[in-house]
C-alpha positions in Angstrom: -1.8 -22.0 42.4 -0.3 -21.9 39.3 3.1 -22.4 37.8 5.2 -21.9 34.6 5.4 -25.0 32.3 8.4 -25.1 30.4 7.2 -23.8 27.0 6.3 -20.4 29.0 2.4 -20.9 29.4 0.5 -20.4 32.9 -1.6 -22.8 34.0 -3.3 -24.2 37.3 -1.5 -26.9 39.3 -4.2 -29.2 40.2 -3.8 -32.9 41.8 -3.8 -35.9 39.8 -6.5 -37.4 41.3 -8.2 -38.9 37.9 -7.3 -42.8 38.1 -7.9 -45.3 35.4 -11.5 -45.7 36.5 -12.8 -41.7 36.4 -11.0 -41.7 32.7 -13.3 -44.9 32.0 -16.1 -43.1 33.4 -15.7 -39.5 31.3 -14.8 -41.9 27.8 -18.2 -43.8 28.5 -20.4 -40.9 29.1 -19.0 -39.1 26.6 -19.5 -41.8 23.8 -22.9 -43.1 24.7 -25.1 -39.9 24.9 -28.6 -40.0 23.1 -27.1 -40.9 19.8 -27.5 -44.6 20.4 -31.1 -44.4 20.9 -32.1 -43.2 18.0 -29.1 -44.0 14.9 -30.2 -47.9 14.9 -33.3 -46.9 12.3 -30.9 -44.6 10.5 -28.5 -47.2 10.1 -30.9 -50.0 9.3 -32.3 -47.6 6.6 -28.9 -46.9 4.7 -27.0 -50.3 5.3 -29.7 -52.9 6.4 -28.3 -56.2 8.3 -24.8 -54.9 7.3 -25.3 -51.7 10.1 -23.8 -53.7 12.5 -20.5 -54.1 10.1 -20.3 -50.6 9.8 -20.1 -49.4 13.8 -16.9 -52.1 13.9 -15.8 -50.1 10.8 -16.7 -46.5 12.7 -14.4 -47.7 15.4 -11.7 -48.3 13.6 -12.2 -44.7 11.3 -11.8 -43.1 15.1 -9.1 -44.9 16.9 -6.4 -43.3 15.2 -8.2 -39.8 16.5 -8.3 -41.0 20.0 -4.9 -42.7 20.4 -4.2 -38.8 19.2 -6.0 -37.3 21.8 -4.2 -39.3 24.5 -1.2 -38.1 23.4 -2.3 -34.5 23.3 -3.8 -35.1 26.5 -1.4 -36.3 28.8 0.8 -32.8 27.9 -0.6 -30.6 30.0 -1.0 -30.4 34.1 -4.4 -28.1 34.0 -7.0 -28.0 31.9 -6.5 -29.0 28.3 -8.6 -29.3 25.2 -8.7 -28.1 21.7 -8.3 -24.7 22.5 -5.0 -25.0 23.9 -3.8 -27.6 21.2 -4.9 -24.7 18.4 -3.7 -21.9 20.3 0.0 -23.6 21.1 0.4 -24.9 17.4 -1.2 -22.6 15.2 -2.0 -19.1 16.8 -5.2 -17.6 18.7 -7.4 -17.7 15.6 -6.9 -21.2 15.0 -7.6 -21.5 18.5 -10.3 -20.0 19.1 -11.7 -21.9 16.1 -11.0 -25.0 17.9 -13.0 -23.4 20.5 -15.7 -22.0 18.4 -16.0 -25.8 16.7 -15.9 -27.4 20.0 -19.1 -25.4 21.0 -20.8 -25.8 17.8 -20.4 -29.8 18.3 -22.2 -29.2 21.5 -24.6 -26.6 20.3 -25.7 -29.2 17.6 -26.1 -32.1 19.3 -27.7 -30.6 22.0 -30.3 -29.8 19.6 -30.5 -33.2 17.8 -30.4 -34.7 21.3 -33.7 -32.2 21.8 -35.5 -33.8 19.1 -34.7 -37.2 20.1 -36.1 -36.6 24.3 -39.3 -34.6 22.0 -40.1 -37.8 19.3 -39.5 -40.2 22.7 -41.9 -37.9 24.4 -44.1 -38.1 21.7 -44.3 -42.2 21.4 -46.8 -42.0 24.6 -47.9 -37.7 24.3 -48.6 -38.5 20.3 -49.4 -34.5 20.2 -46.4 -33.7 21.1 -44.3 -34.6 17.8 -46.6 -32.8 15.5 -46.7 -29.5 14.2 -47.3 -26.6 17.1 -47.7 -29.1 19.7 -43.8 -30.0 18.3 -42.6 -26.9 18.1 -43.7 -26.2 21.7 -42.3 -29.3 23.3 -38.9 -28.3 22.0 -38.9 -24.6 23.1 -40.1 -26.2 26.7 -36.9 -28.3 26.8 -34.7 -25.2 25.8 -36.5 -22.5 27.8 -36.3 -24.8 31.1 -33.0 -26.5 30.7 -31.7 -22.7 29.9 -33.3 -21.7 33.4 -31.7 -24.2 34.8 -28.4 -23.1 33.8 -29.2 -19.9 34.2 -30.0 -20.2 38.2 -26.6 -22.6 38.5 -28.3 -25.4 39.0 -25.9 -28.1 37.8 -25.6 -32.3 37.9 -23.6 -33.3 40.8 -20.8 -36.2 40.2 -23.5 -38.1 41.8 -26.3 -37.9 39.8 -24.6 -38.1 36.7 -23.3 -41.7 38.4 -26.6 -42.9 39.1 -27.5 -41.7 35.7 -24.8 -44.0 34.1 -25.7 -47.1 35.8 -29.9 -46.0 34.8 -28.6 -45.8 31.2 -26.4 -48.9 31.4 -28.8 -51.0 32.8 -31.6 -50.3 30.4 -29.1 -50.9 27.3 -27.5 -54.0 29.0 -31.1 -55.2 29.8 -32.5 -54.8 26.3 -29.3 -57.0 25.1 -30.1 -59.7 27.6 -33.6 -59.8 27.0 -33.8 -59.8 23.3 -30.7 -62.7 23.3 -33.1 -64.6 25.9 -36.5 -64.2 23.9 -35.5 -64.1 20.2 -32.2 -66.7 20.3 -30.3 -67.5 17.3 -32.9 -64.8 15.5 -30.3 -62.1 16.9 -27.8 -63.3 14.7 -27.6 -61.7 11.1 -26.9 -64.1 8.4 -25.9 -61.2 5.6 -27.8 -62.9 3.4 -29.3 -60.0 1.6 -27.7 -57.7 -1.1 -24.9 -55.8 0.1 -26.0 -52.0 0.2 -24.2 -49.5 -2.3 -21.1 -48.0 -1.3 -22.7 -44.4 -1.3 -25.1 -45.7 1.2 -22.1 -47.4 3.1 -20.3 -44.1 3.4 -23.5 -42.5 4.7 -23.9 -44.8 7.1 -20.6 -44.5 8.4 -20.9 -41.1 8.5 -24.5 -41.0 10.6 -22.9 -44.1 13.1 -19.9 -41.9 13.6 -22.1 -39.6 15.8 -22.4 -42.4 18.2 -18.4 -42.8 18.8 -17.9 -38.9 19.0 -17.6 -36.9 22.5 -14.7 -38.8 24.1 -13.0 -35.7 23.6 -14.7 -33.9 26.8 -12.7 -37.1 28.3 -8.9 -35.8 27.6 -9.7 -31.9 28.8 -8.6 -33.5 32.6 -6.1 -35.9 31.2 -3.4 -33.7 32.6 -5.0 -34.4 36.0 -4.7 -38.2 35.8 -2.5 -40.1 37.6 -0.9 -41.7 35.5 -1.8 -40.5 32.2 0.7 -42.3 30.1 -0.6 -45.5 30.9 -4.4 -44.4 31.9 -5.2 -42.1 29.3 -4.9 -44.6 26.1 -6.0 -47.6 28.5 -9.0 -45.9 29.5 -9.5 -44.5 26.2 -9.4 -48.0 24.3 -11.3 -49.9 26.8 -14.3 -47.2 26.2 -14.1 -47.8 22.7 -14.2 -51.0 22.8 -16.9 -51.8 25.3 -18.8 -49.1 23.8 -18.5 -50.8 20.0 -19.2 -54.0 21.1 -22.5 -52.7 23.2 -24.0 -51.0 20.4 -23.4 -54.0 17.7 -25.3 -56.0 20.2 -28.0 -53.4 20.4 -28.2 -52.9 16.6 -28.7 -57.1 15.8 -31.0 -57.3 18.8 -33.3 -54.1 17.4 -33.2 -55.3 13.9 -34.2 -58.7 15.2 -37.3 -57.4 17.4 -39.0 -54.5 15.0 -38.7 -55.9 11.0 -39.6 -52.1 9.8 -36.5 -51.2 11.9 -35.4 -48.8 9.5 -38.8 -47.1 9.2 -38.7 -46.3 13.0 -38.4 -42.7 15.1 -38.1 -44.5 18.3 -36.1 -47.6 17.2 -35.3 -48.8 20.9 -38.6 -48.0 22.4 -40.1 -50.1 19.6 -38.0 -52.7 20.2 -38.4 -52.8 23.7 -41.9 -52.5 23.3 -41.5 -55.4 21.1 -39.6 -57.8 22.9 -41.3 -56.6 26.4 -44.7 -54.9 26.0 -45.9 -51.9 27.4 -43.9 -51.9 30.3 -40.7 -52.7 28.3 -41.3 -49.1 26.2 -41.9 -47.8 29.8 -38.4 -48.9 31.2 -36.8 -47.6 28.1 -38.5 -44.8 28.4 -36.7 -43.7 31.5 -33.6 -44.6 30.2 -33.8 -42.3 27.4 -34.9 -39.5 29.6 -32.2 -39.8 32.2 -29.4 -40.3 29.8 -31.1 -37.7 27.3 -31.5 -35.1 30.0 -28.2 -35.6 31.9 -26.5 -35.2 28.9 -28.3 -31.6 27.7 -27.7 -30.3 31.1 -23.8 -31.3 31.2 -23.7 -29.4 27.4 -25.5 -26.5 27.8 -23.3 -25.9 31.0 -20.1 -26.7 29.5 -20.6 -24.9 26.2 -22.1 -21.8 27.6 -18.8 -21.8 29.1 -16.8 -21.7 26.6 -18.5 -18.6 25.0 -18.0 -17.2 28.1 -14.2 -18.1 28.6 -13.4 -16.9 24.8 -15.1 -13.8 25.6 -12.7 -13.0 28.7 -10.2 -13.3 26.2 -11.4 -11.0 23.7 -11.9 -13.7 21.0 -15.9 -13.1 21.8 -17.7 -9.7 22.3 -18.0 -9.1 25.7 -21.9 -9.2 25.4 -21.2 -13.1 26.2 -18.5 -12.4 29.4 -21.7 -10.6 31.1 -22.5 -12.2 34.6 -25.8 -12.7 36.1 -25.9 -10.2 38.7 -27.9 -12.4 41.4 -26.8 -15.9 40.3 -23.4 -15.0 39.3 -23.8 -17.2 36.4 -22.9 -16.5 32.2 -26.7 -15.2 31.9 -26.1 -14.1 28.2 -23.9 -17.0 26.9 -26.9 -19.1 28.1 -29.5 -17.4 26.5 -27.7 -17.6 23.4 -27.0 -21.1 23.5 -30.8 -21.6 24.3 -32.3 -19.3 21.5 -29.9 -21.0 18.4 -30.5 -24.2 20.0 -34.4 -24.0 19.5 -33.8 -22.8 16.2 -31.6 -25.7 14.8 -34.1 -28.2 16.8 -36.8 -27.2 14.9 -35.4 -26.9 11.5 -33.5 -30.3 11.7 -34.4 -34.4 12.3 -32.4 -36.3 14.8 -30.4 -37.8 12.0 -30.0 -34.4 10.2 -28.2 -32.8 13.3 -26.5 -35.4 14.2 -24.6 -35.5 10.6 -24.0 -31.5 11.0 -22.3 -32.3 14.5 -19.9 -34.8 13.0 -18.5 -32.4 10.4 -18.1 -29.8 12.9 -16.2 -32.0 15.2 -14.3 -33.4 11.7 -12.7 -30.4 11.2 -12.0 -30.1 15.3 -10.5 -33.5 14.9 -8.0 -32.6 12.1 -6.9 -29.4 13.9 -5.9 -31.6 17.0 -4.3 -34.4 14.9 -2.1 -31.8 13.2 -1.0 -30.3 16.4 1.0 -33.2 17.2 3.6 -32.7 15.1 4.1 -28.9 16.3 3.8 -30.2 19.7 5.6 -33.1 20.4 9.3 -31.4 20.2 8.2 -28.8 23.0 6.5 -31.5 25.2 8.6 -34.5 24.4 9.7 -35.8 27.8 9.7 -38.9 30.5 6.2 -39.2 31.6 4.7 -37.6 28.6 2.6 -40.7 26.2 4.3 -40.4 22.7 2.5 -42.5 19.8 4.9 -45.2 18.7 5.4 -44.8 14.6 6.4 -41.4 14.1 3.7 -39.2 13.2 1.9 -42.3 11.2 -0.9 -42.8 13.9 -2.1 -38.9 13.5 -1.9 -38.7 9.2 -4.2 -41.8 9.7 -7.0 -39.9 11.8 -6.0 -37.0 9.5 -7.3 -38.8 6.7 -9.9 -41.1 8.1 -11.8 -37.5 9.5 -10.9 -36.5 5.5 -12.8 -39.4 4.1 -15.4 -39.2 6.1 -16.3 -35.3 5.3 -16.5 -36.2 1.7 -19.7 -38.6 2.8 -21.2 -35.3 3.7 -24.5 -33.4 2.5 -23.8 -30.2 0.7 -26.9 -29.1 3.6 -24.0 -29.6 6.4 -21.3 -28.1 4.9 -22.9 -24.8 4.2 -24.3 -24.7 7.2 -21.2 -25.8 9.4 -19.4 -23.0 6.7 -21.9 -20.3 7.6 -21.2 -20.9 11.5 -17.8 -20.8 10.9 -18.4 -17.5 9.2 -20.4 -16.2 12.0 -17.5 -17.2 14.6 -15.1 -15.5 12.8 -17.2 -12.5 12.8 -17.6 -13.0 16.0 -14.2 -13.2 17.1 -13.2 -9.7 14.4 -15.4 -7.7 16.7 -14.2 -8.8 20.2 -10.4 -8.1 18.8 -11.8 -4.7 17.6 -13.6 -3.8 21.3 -10.3 -5.0 22.9 -8.3 -2.9 20.3 -10.6 -0.1 20.8 -10.2 -0.5 24.4 -6.3 -0.8 24.5 -6.3 2.6 22.7 -8.4 4.2 25.2 -6.6 3.5 27.8 
């Protein structure tokens, strides 16, 4: 069934059966992907023992953005998300760019996590981490996951829940084991000199990667039973719990691995130092379940974005072609898998993690900027409206702008290139539609 909103848009009329627990699960799974398995070493290299404080700083930075998404998410009964925010606030081209940036974030994140998975496999099979062996490992991962998505096999909610339980059990077990074995040694004394401000900024840019991904939770926010209460509560509880867990993991890793800054598999090294080879094997299971679940879901959702944009004539119709047998967007899957392999082969986990943050920052700025335009249209009883006028969205924009100034020029020009490619594809899609209309 469909209904018309008072803004004149057509949207699905979906049942409101998503409660606080469901929203919290979406937030936590969005935040805790693969990043925490690879970021502690990069944070230690940039900020030393002060890196634990950078996690708290990043949580405060992302807070106004999360609150802004909570308000936007409460506006819609059907599927929302950045594409809709941008389109309703600024028109179809900006809406397309919102969807394209979301796609880019998923694509680059997929590539970063593929690299992390390969590095973790190389911990046990060294040949998989160097030269030709690394390229073969990356290619096999992209090919297998592309085939899985092409034939329409996706993780069920039950499987995703199982992966979440395993992931949390492994991470919490690492923290509890670290405190039990190392005791007070885990707590940093902050006696070393503070790192330069530039390194702190770079560390914040890197660690903010661990605090993005929540935007996937607001897409079905309008289906929540009580979005005005459950959405902000679920987002805030998710952010608070995840930030605390990240900080505990960082201090345990630093205490367990003295040369943490040099590690490419920091949590594997920490688990091995605490529990021996068996501990490394258990943590590898946690890495594999977390990363594979993230990769499958990322490819599935991202390829549907390009498919949907093609149906809206914002991308060439090639992206909207459906496999005749499996009825999946095969061309979109093929494009995603190939692009992900190229990016993974070109960059390390930390470089790719920084790149995905930049594209998400543009997406966050667009969404925060949409609030002043959309709030007057959607203000009514039952909506979650932020207090303080437009102060919180403005703080979110300022936080994103500050983070942008920490980005390397390589990330800037690569992201700019991707946006230009998206704009060119948008122009081709619109031209195809114009020619089709003229023929008719």
